[in-house]
KOLFI-931918 format. One line per field, with one value per residue: y, x, z of N, C-alpha, C in turn. Coordinates in nm, 3 decimals. Atoms other than C-alpha are relative to their C-alpha. Layout:
% KOLFI-931918
n_c2: [Y  ...]
n_c1: [X  ...]
n_c3: [Z  ...]
ca_c2: [Y  ...]
ca_c1: [X  ...]
ca_c3: [Z  ...]
c_c2: [Y  ...]
c_c1: [X  ...]
c_c3: [Z  ...]
END
This chain:
% KOLFI-931918
n_c2: [-0.120  0.063  -0.039  -0.045  -0.040  -0.039  0.087  -0.042  0.077  -0.029  0.134  -0.054  0.069  0.081  0.014  0.065  -0.081  -0.106  0.049  0.044  -0.156  -0.002  -0.021  0.102  0.024  0.008  0.151  -0.024  -0.102  0.054  0.084  -0.091  -0.066  0.109  0.013  -0.143  0.030  0.085  -0.046  -0.097  0.024  0.065  -0.124  -0.093  0.122  0.076  0.105  0.134  0.087  -0.015  0.074  0.099  0.044  -0.011  0.105  -0.110  -0.088  -0.101  -0.018  -0.087  -0.023  -0.085  -0.096  -0.043  -0.079  -0.078  -0.001  -0.130  0.015  0.130  -0.042  0.115  0.082  -0.087  -0.077  0.059  -0.040  0.026  0.000  -0.034  0.062  -0.079  0.016  -0.082  0.000  0.101  -0.025  0.171  0.136  -0.020  -0.091  -0.090  0.027  -0.119  -0.003  -0.069  0.072  -0.160  0.005  -0.120  -0.111  -0.032  0.127  0.056  0.116  0.016  0.116  0.003  0.108  0.012  0.106  0.088  0.056  0.141  0.130  0.115  0.199  0.015  -0.105  -0.082  -0.134  0.031  -0.167  -0.060  -0.058  0.142  0.053  -0.054  -0.078  -0.174  -0.058  -0.108  -0.118  -0.008  -0.138  0.003  -0.027  0.084  -0.032  -0.042  -0.022  0.065  0.101  0.075  0.066  0.125  -0.015  0.092  -0.029  0.025  0.009  0.082  -0.010  0.127  0.067  -0.045  0.134  0.134  0.020  0.153  -0.084  0.130  -0.034  -0.100  -0.104  0.008  -0.058  0.071  -0.006  0.089  -0.013  -0.026  -0.142  -0.119  -0.044  0.055  -0.084  -0.136  -0.006  0.084  -0.127  -0.066  0.055  -0.017  -0.136  -0.078  0.099  -0.012  -0.122  -0.130  -0.115  -0.107  0.018  0.035  -0.053  0.008  0.146  0.030  0.111  -0.012  0.121  0.077  0.130  0.069  0.167  0.084  0.060  0.070  -0.075  -0.049  -0.159  -0.048  -0.105  -0.060  -0.139  -0.073  -0.143  -0.080  -0.134  0.061  0.084  0.132  0.086  0.132  0.061  0.145  0.069  0.126  0.052  -0.051  -0.124  -0.102  -0.093  0.047  -0.117  -0.086  -0.099  -0.132  -0.036  -0.175  -0.031]
n_c1: [0.019  -0.034  -0.119  0.032  0.121  0.044  -0.048  0.039  -0.084  0.019  0.032  0.055  0.124  -0.070  0.102  0.113  0.070  0.085  0.135  0.062  -0.054  -0.137  -0.030  -0.041  0.147  -0.025  -0.026  -0.146  -0.015  0.049  -0.138  -0.104  -0.027  -0.047  -0.171  -0.029  0.063  -0.127  -0.149  -0.006  -0.012  -0.077  -0.093  0.023  0.012  0.155  0.055  0.052  -0.117  0.046  0.147  -0.027  -0.063  0.093  0.131  0.142  0.034  0.125  0.061  0.086  0.097  0.101  -0.095  0.068  -0.057  0.018  -0.053  0.060  -0.071  -0.112  -0.127  0.021  -0.133  -0.143  -0.049  -0.078  0.120  -0.014  0.095  -0.080  0.084  -0.120  0.075  0.050  0.038  0.082  0.167  0.025  -0.111  -0.085  -0.130  0.029  -0.106  0.075  -0.070  0.026  -0.064  -0.066  -0.028  0.007  0.050  0.125  0.071  0.110  0.117  -0.091  0.052  -0.041  0.046  -0.063  -0.112  -0.008  -0.110  0.034  -0.101  -0.019  0.014  0.153  0.068  0.047  -0.080  -0.064  -0.029  -0.126  -0.061  -0.052  -0.131  -0.099  -0.037  0.096  -0.072  0.050  -0.010  0.095  0.004  0.168  0.098  0.111  0.064  0.163  0.032  0.081  0.022  0.074  0.075  0.008  0.142  0.115  0.100  0.119  0.081  -0.024  -0.124  0.007  -0.099  -0.018  -0.073  -0.058  -0.144  -0.049  -0.109  -0.104  -0.127  -0.020  0.073  -0.053  -0.114  -0.108  0.021  0.070  0.141  0.002  -0.013  0.087  0.045  0.054  0.131  -0.007  0.009  0.129  0.122  -0.047  0.090  0.186  0.053  -0.002  0.056  0.142  -0.019  -0.089  0.077  -0.138  -0.104  -0.006  -0.034  -0.035  0.005  -0.009  0.084  0.000  -0.052  0.049  -0.040  -0.055  0.005  -0.120  0.013  0.129  0.131  0.147  0.058  0.080  -0.031  0.103  -0.003  0.112  -0.042  0.044  -0.025  -0.106  -0.075  0.017  -0.008  -0.042  -0.055  -0.060  0.074  -0.013  0.117  0.120  0.086  -0.042  -0.072  -0.219  -0.059  0.064  -0.084  0.058  -0.081  0.061  -0.066]
n_c3: [0.127  0.191  0.065  0.107  -0.002  0.143  0.082  0.176  0.121  0.099  0.120  0.162  0.031  0.107  0.103  -0.110  -0.084  0.044  0.058  0.194  0.078  -0.060  -0.126  -0.112  -0.028  -0.166  -0.061  0.049  -0.085  -0.146  -0.063  -0.039  -0.068  -0.093  0.024  -0.052  -0.132  -0.107  -0.045  -0.114  -0.094  -0.069  -0.072  -0.135  -0.072  -0.013  0.099  0.058  -0.097  -0.187  -0.017  0.030  -0.094  -0.107  0.074  0.046  0.143  0.056  0.130  0.036  -0.015  0.095  0.091  0.116  0.084  0.078  0.124  0.110  0.158  -0.010  0.055  0.151  0.014  0.016  -0.092  -0.093  -0.130  -0.182  -0.100  -0.099  -0.068  -0.061  -0.091  -0.138  -0.125  0.005  -0.060  -0.001  0.076  0.146  -0.009  0.044  0.039  0.116  0.097  0.083  0.140  0.084  0.108  0.079  -0.130  -0.068  -0.058  0.076  -0.039  -0.133  -0.032  -0.146  -0.039  -0.156  0.029  -0.109  -0.025  0.007  -0.029  0.091  -0.016  -0.072  0.145  -0.084  -0.030  -0.078  -0.003  0.067  -0.085  -0.035  0.077  -0.040  0.121  0.071  -0.059  -0.014  0.097  0.173  0.117  -0.028  0.156  0.093  0.137  0.004  -0.151  -0.036  -0.067  0.024  -0.066  0.052  0.108  -0.065  0.134  -0.012  0.080  0.036  0.074  0.107  -0.008  0.163  0.019  -0.123  0.029  -0.044  0.024  0.069  -0.033  0.022  -0.074  -0.128  -0.054  -0.073  -0.108  0.027  -0.004  0.136  0.012  0.000  0.142  0.070  -0.030  0.056  0.130  0.049  -0.013  0.136  0.121  -0.067  -0.026  0.103  0.106  0.047  0.033  -0.030  -0.113  0.010  -0.076  -0.113  -0.081  -0.129  -0.030  -0.181  -0.053  -0.166  0.014  -0.120  -0.011  0.090  0.089  0.018  0.100  0.069  -0.071  0.064  -0.068  0.107  -0.051  -0.036  0.108  -0.019  -0.015  -0.070  0.072  0.107  -0.075  -0.016  -0.171  0.049  -0.108  -0.003  -0.094  0.060  0.012  -0.107  0.009  -0.063  0.076  0.017  0.009  0.068  0.092  0.060  0.100  -0.016  0.125]
ca_c2: [1.036  0.974  0.927  1.015  1.194  1.291  1.008  1.097  0.897  0.885  0.644  0.647  0.551  0.260  0.122  -0.131  0.122  0.303  0.267  0.261  0.653  0.616  0.722  0.608  0.406  0.382  0.002  0.137  0.425  0.241  -0.025  0.323  0.459  0.118  0.096  0.492  0.393  0.066  0.218  0.486  0.328  0.099  0.406  0.481  0.137  0.011  -0.170  -0.476  -0.635  -0.531  -0.633  -0.921  -0.979  -0.933  -1.177  -0.888  -0.696  -0.380  -0.356  -0.094  -0.003  0.304  0.560  0.838  0.956  1.251  1.322  1.679  1.528  1.188  1.185  0.956  0.695  0.818  1.071  1.079  1.123  1.183  1.065  1.212  1.039  1.145  0.983  1.142  0.985  0.738  0.711  0.417  0.086  0.338  0.479  0.790  0.805  1.125  1.163  1.381  1.295  1.584  1.609  1.853  2.040  2.045  1.866  1.653  1.421  1.373  1.119  1.026  0.690  0.491  0.167  -0.144  -0.365  -0.735  -1.052  -1.303  -1.614  -1.457  -1.168  -0.947  -0.581  -0.523  -0.122  0.034  0.202  -0.209  -0.192  0.104  0.353  0.680  0.899  1.257  1.442  1.278  1.512  1.698  1.834  1.712  1.634  1.607  1.753  1.496  1.216  0.897  0.749  0.450  0.466  0.441  0.435  0.390  0.202  -0.130  -0.236  -0.464  -0.708  -0.665  -1.009  -1.315  -1.337  -1.579  -1.495  -1.666  -1.682  -1.394  -1.177  -1.246  -1.038  -1.128  -1.141  -1.424  -1.214  -1.015  -0.678  -0.352  -0.272  -0.578  -0.440  -0.107  -0.295  -0.566  -0.219  -0.047  -0.305  -0.293  0.059  0.106  -0.229  -0.092  0.261  0.589  0.775  1.084  1.057  0.945  1.240  1.106  0.717  0.610  0.254  0.134  -0.267  -0.489  -0.858  -1.070  -1.300  -1.579  -1.784  -1.944  -1.734  -1.615  -1.298  -1.082  -0.735  -0.479  -0.117  0.165  0.536  0.848  1.172  1.178  0.930  0.538  0.279  -0.055  -0.290  -0.643  -0.956  -1.286  -1.611  -1.534  -1.206  -1.001  -0.685  -0.753  -0.394  -0.103  0.193  0.558  0.687  1.089  1.170]
ca_c1: [-1.096  -1.117  -0.853  -0.990  -1.345  -1.366  -1.330  -1.323  -1.298  -1.304  -1.492  -1.510  -1.838  -1.770  -1.969  -2.153  -2.220  -2.425  -2.811  -2.981  -2.895  -2.524  -2.594  -2.463  -2.766  -2.872  -2.773  -2.406  -2.414  -2.557  -2.226  -1.987  -2.133  -2.094  -1.742  -1.721  -1.866  -1.657  -1.328  -1.407  -1.501  -1.229  -0.976  -1.141  -1.108  -1.495  -1.475  -1.577  -1.241  -1.298  -1.661  -1.530  -1.310  -1.611  -1.860  -2.071  -2.117  -2.275  -2.554  -2.770  -3.060  -3.245  -3.120  -3.245  -3.082  -3.113  -3.006  -3.009  -2.809  -2.659  -2.304  -2.233  -2.037  -1.649  -1.715  -1.507  -1.737  -1.629  -1.805  -1.714  -1.850  -1.797  -1.977  -2.226  -2.267  -2.511  -2.918  -2.952  -2.873  -2.820  -2.502  -2.539  -2.342  -2.393  -2.254  -2.225  -2.146  -1.935  -1.869  -1.734  -1.680  -2.031  -2.273  -2.494  -2.636  -2.637  -2.739  -2.791  -2.809  -2.797  -2.642  -2.705  -2.445  -2.545  -2.470  -2.353  -2.463  -2.826  -2.887  -2.996  -2.874  -2.628  -2.557  -2.268  -2.164  -2.077  -1.804  -1.659  -1.589  -1.823  -1.617  -1.612  -1.544  -1.843  -1.883  -2.244  -2.269  -2.555  -2.592  -2.964  -3.101  -3.346  -3.456  -3.480  -3.767  -3.967  -4.193  -4.525  -4.777  -5.142  -5.398  -5.377  -5.096  -5.067  -4.868  -4.630  -4.424  -4.274  -3.898  -3.670  -3.321  -2.993  -2.639  -2.501  -2.734  -2.540  -2.262  -1.943  -2.140  -2.365  -2.663  -2.839  -2.665  -2.860  -2.778  -2.912  -3.283  -3.226  -3.206  -3.500  -3.731  -3.569  -3.703  -4.054  -4.027  -3.916  -4.086  -4.427  -4.346  -4.105  -4.074  -3.825  -3.534  -3.502  -3.465  -3.522  -3.480  -3.575  -3.595  -3.651  -3.436  -3.653  -3.574  -3.334  -3.338  -3.130  -3.062  -3.337  -3.595  -3.915  -4.039  -4.307  -4.272  -4.555  -4.644  -4.889  -4.887  -4.938  -4.911  -4.562  -4.444  -4.394  -4.406  -4.261  -4.260  -4.079  -4.298  -4.190  -4.407  -4.558  -4.676  -4.392  -4.245  -3.838  -3.781  -3.971  -3.901  -4.023  -3.925  -3.976  -3.909]
ca_c3: [2.016  1.643  1.474  1.138  1.190  0.839  0.571  0.149  -0.117  -0.434  -0.728  -1.104  -1.226  -1.455  -1.714  -1.453  -1.214  -1.477  -1.595  -1.975  -2.021  -1.838  -1.515  -1.169  -1.041  -0.681  -0.594  -0.747  -0.494  -0.177  -0.218  -0.263  0.049  0.242  0.113  0.237  0.607  0.673  0.598  0.814  1.043  1.088  1.108  1.378  1.536  1.499  1.186  0.997  1.191  1.558  1.510  1.440  1.671  1.942  1.730  1.607  1.253  1.152  0.937  0.776  0.933  0.771  0.521  0.315  0.026  -0.140  -0.498  -0.707  -1.011  -1.076  -1.205  -1.564  -1.653  -1.657  -1.397  -1.092  -0.719  -0.376  -0.117  0.232  0.507  0.876  1.215  1.439  1.749  1.864  1.961  2.144  1.988  1.658  1.545  1.348  1.036  0.729  0.386  0.129  -0.254  -0.447  -0.825  -1.005  -0.633  -0.588  -0.356  -0.586  -0.301  0.053  0.267  0.663  0.808  1.119  1.158  1.429  1.556  1.551  1.773  1.521  1.698  1.848  1.532  1.872  1.899  2.054  2.247  2.114  2.470  2.535  2.270  2.422  2.110  2.210  2.182  2.261  1.946  1.685  1.450  1.489  1.101  0.912  0.592  0.583  0.934  0.976  1.239  1.098  1.162  1.082  0.729  0.810  0.471  0.457  0.271  0.097  -0.080  -0.428  -0.460  -0.786  -0.774  -0.577  -0.582  -0.449  -0.293  -0.466  -0.380  -0.542  -0.350  -0.020  0.116  0.344  0.606  0.442  0.435  0.172  0.085  0.150  -0.222  -0.340  -0.188  -0.318  -0.671  -0.631  -0.524  -0.810  -1.067  -0.908  -0.908  -1.292  -1.470  -1.584  -1.701  -1.734  -1.446  -1.371  -1.185  -0.840  -0.599  -0.274  -0.158  0.226  0.350  0.688  0.703  0.946  0.899  0.713  0.400  0.379  0.109  -0.096  0.132  -0.063  -0.045  -0.230  -0.299  -0.236  -0.400  -0.290  -0.418  -0.282  -0.474  -0.637  -0.341  -0.396  -0.108  -0.179  0.075  0.088  0.288  0.350  0.321  0.682  0.580  0.809  0.638  0.567  0.466  0.350  0.104  0.018  -0.343  -0.414  -0.782]
c_c2: [-0.053  0.035  0.005  0.066  0.023  -0.115  0.076  -0.074  0.010  -0.128  0.041  -0.090  -0.072  -0.060  -0.106  0.037  0.071  -0.106  -0.010  0.142  0.009  0.056  -0.066  -0.010  -0.016  -0.127  0.028  0.087  -0.026  -0.097  0.127  0.008  -0.135  -0.017  0.116  -0.017  -0.101  0.032  0.103  -0.097  -0.113  0.057  0.005  -0.131  -0.066  -0.067  -0.100  -0.122  0.000  -0.048  -0.123  -0.082  -0.022  -0.069  0.079  0.046  0.099  -0.017  0.123  -0.013  0.098  0.119  0.086  0.047  0.088  0.073  0.160  -0.038  -0.147  0.040  -0.162  -0.050  0.088  0.096  -0.054  0.049  0.011  0.001  0.052  -0.041  0.060  -0.100  0.063  -0.029  -0.153  0.010  -0.122  -0.121  0.062  0.066  0.031  -0.002  0.094  -0.017  0.092  -0.057  0.150  -0.096  0.074  0.121  0.018  -0.159  -0.035  -0.098  0.026  -0.081  -0.018  -0.108  -0.030  -0.170  -0.091  -0.079  -0.164  -0.097  -0.128  -0.116  0.068  0.063  0.149  0.134  -0.031  0.141  0.017  0.041  -0.134  0.004  0.133  0.098  0.079  0.045  0.147  0.108  -0.077  0.115  0.054  0.091  -0.082  -0.022  0.048  -0.007  -0.077  -0.110  -0.100  -0.076  -0.088  0.052  -0.035  0.062  -0.062  -0.055  -0.145  -0.024  -0.098  -0.007  0.024  -0.179  -0.065  -0.026  -0.111  0.075  -0.115  0.097  0.127  0.099  0.038  0.062  -0.059  -0.061  -0.144  0.048  0.091  0.154  0.108  0.017  -0.105  0.039  0.086  -0.085  -0.093  0.147  0.067  -0.047  -0.024  0.101  0.036  -0.147  0.023  0.172  0.102  0.094  0.082  -0.067  0.010  0.141  -0.015  -0.174  -0.012  -0.152  -0.060  -0.214  -0.072  -0.127  -0.017  -0.062  -0.067  -0.078  -0.095  -0.019  0.032  0.089  0.051  0.159  0.095  0.157  0.036  0.187  0.076  0.137  -0.070  -0.096  -0.167  -0.117  -0.132  -0.049  -0.180  -0.108  -0.127  -0.076  0.056  0.131  0.125  0.090  -0.046  0.120  0.116  0.178  0.112  0.053  0.125  -0.030  0.092]
c_c1: [0.016  0.071  -0.005  -0.170  -0.033  0.069  -0.024  0.072  -0.034  -0.057  0.024  -0.111  0.063  -0.180  -0.154  -0.061  -0.095  -0.151  0.021  0.075  0.149  0.026  0.021  -0.164  0.025  0.081  0.192  0.001  -0.002  0.175  0.118  -0.019  0.031  0.150  0.047  -0.021  0.049  0.144  0.014  0.052  0.121  0.124  0.018  -0.032  -0.110  -0.022  -0.016  0.120  0.015  -0.116  0.027  0.036  -0.107  -0.162  -0.099  0.014  -0.126  -0.098  -0.084  -0.137  -0.154  0.113  -0.059  0.137  -0.070  0.085  -0.046  0.045  0.082  0.100  0.004  0.065  0.108  -0.021  0.070  -0.103  0.065  -0.047  0.084  -0.122  0.051  -0.172  -0.038  -0.033  -0.091  -0.150  -0.042  0.068  -0.002  0.157  -0.011  0.133  -0.102  0.108  -0.015  0.104  -0.001  0.029  -0.008  0.048  -0.104  -0.037  -0.092  -0.063  0.055  -0.108  0.029  -0.043  0.016  -0.015  -0.043  0.129  -0.064  0.032  -0.004  -0.066  -0.157  -0.050  -0.070  0.062  0.067  0.050  0.138  0.123  0.079  0.143  0.131  0.080  -0.124  0.108  -0.016  0.001  -0.079  0.025  -0.165  -0.025  -0.089  -0.020  -0.119  -0.017  -0.114  -0.017  0.005  -0.082  -0.050  -0.133  -0.098  -0.129  -0.167  -0.068  0.012  0.077  -0.021  0.141  0.072  0.053  0.048  0.190  0.086  0.205  0.150  0.128  0.093  -0.057  0.081  0.109  0.043  -0.069  -0.162  -0.176  -0.015  0.041  -0.068  0.000  -0.097  -0.132  -0.042  -0.035  -0.160  -0.105  0.024  -0.067  -0.146  -0.041  -0.024  -0.057  -0.144  0.029  0.114  -0.021  0.135  0.057  -0.004  0.014  -0.003  -0.012  -0.009  -0.068  0.036  0.091  -0.068  0.044  0.077  -0.014  0.118  0.015  -0.091  -0.103  -0.101  -0.025  -0.103  0.018  -0.131  -0.024  -0.147  0.045  -0.063  0.037  0.127  0.118  -0.053  0.035  0.033  0.026  0.022  -0.062  0.064  -0.111  -0.056  -0.023  0.094  0.106  0.166  0.013  -0.161  0.052  -0.094  0.114  -0.085  0.062  -0.030]
c_c3: [-0.111  -0.021  -0.158  0.009  -0.153  -0.109  -0.170  -0.062  -0.104  -0.104  -0.108  -0.077  -0.129  -0.051  0.103  0.111  -0.066  -0.048  -0.186  -0.015  0.070  0.126  0.098  0.064  0.223  0.072  -0.006  0.121  0.152  -0.016  -0.019  0.152  0.131  -0.010  0.106  0.169  0.033  -0.019  0.096  0.080  0.068  -0.031  0.110  0.116  0.022  -0.088  0.004  0.141  0.131  0.070  0.024  0.112  0.148  -0.022  0.021  -0.147  0.038  -0.069  0.020  0.067  -0.040  -0.056  -0.064  -0.065  -0.116  -0.104  -0.105  -0.102  0.043  -0.090  -0.095  0.008  -0.043  0.102  0.146  0.157  0.103  0.082  0.131  0.124  0.169  0.132  0.121  0.136  0.015  0.074  0.025  -0.066  -0.176  0.008  -0.131  -0.147  -0.154  -0.100  -0.076  -0.152  -0.085  -0.154  -0.033  0.105  0.042  0.079  -0.091  0.106  0.164  0.087  0.172  0.015  0.152  -0.039  0.120  0.028  0.027  0.055  -0.113  0.038  0.022  -0.069  0.079  -0.074  0.100  0.062  -0.056  0.105  0.034  -0.054  0.010  -0.095  -0.008  0.070  -0.015  -0.089  -0.146  -0.036  0.000  -0.101  0.005  -0.108  -0.059  0.230  0.018  0.083  -0.113  0.090  -0.071  -0.102  0.012  -0.148  0.029  -0.135  -0.026  -0.107  -0.121  0.033  -0.141  -0.032  0.107  -0.055  0.097  0.043  -0.036  0.080  -0.029  0.037  0.157  0.022  0.092  0.138  -0.006  -0.005  -0.117  0.007  -0.003  -0.161  -0.099  0.048  -0.016  -0.168  -0.008  -0.030  -0.125  -0.153  -0.019  -0.079  -0.215  -0.127  -0.071  -0.077  0.007  0.087  -0.002  0.117  0.148  0.082  0.160  0.024  0.128  0.011  0.090  -0.044  0.171  0.027  -0.134  -0.093  0.017  -0.140  -0.070  0.072  -0.191  0.011  -0.167  -0.010  -0.054  -0.047  0.056  -0.043  0.075  -0.032  -0.089  0.145  -0.012  0.103  -0.045  0.146  -0.013  0.111  -0.053  0.005  0.137  -0.001  0.036  -0.124  -0.008  -0.037  -0.099  -0.006  -0.032  -0.075  -0.062  -0.142  -0.072]
END
């Protein structure tokens, strides 16, 4: 049984979490979501330390973030998170972002457990933490599917992975991918606030790897695709604003 079905975490928006308008950035929010998820998993005995003892680690696979508004520098927010169970290889987790006792953001996500040696997914069932009281509530009642885009993409830029992009697992942190994509998204023109950000993580990038960022537009949706030198997709994102 889950010891702590719901986790609640408070964060104060610092200046370095804010954009040029003084509002919370999506990469900073991704860091907050990750910390909340990791701690709630730890409290329920399937966190980073437990998986490390089993020669495995968590990775974010798919996520949708919907924001009604963005908190500002110095504001305090509360992130509520809970595990929803599993779907095949995926472990499901949702979040609510609250400010001044109002829900201003909703998130649904799916995670994989990877073997540290083979980097292959391992089934959650093999770790014996499938509990009877996983939470059935949905922050976003929508299945996380593959992002599909149509048409020919345009290459925007080439980039490289530096040591500052890596996390404790020595992989590029999920928030770093978001930062790279938003750098491209906001590079050419002023756009409205992002209301929905969805991303699929497909392949890993490591230190000194080079990659390209591509885009394609469809009405109020903009797609971004990162590709490695072999042309394989590293991740795909869809932005609405």
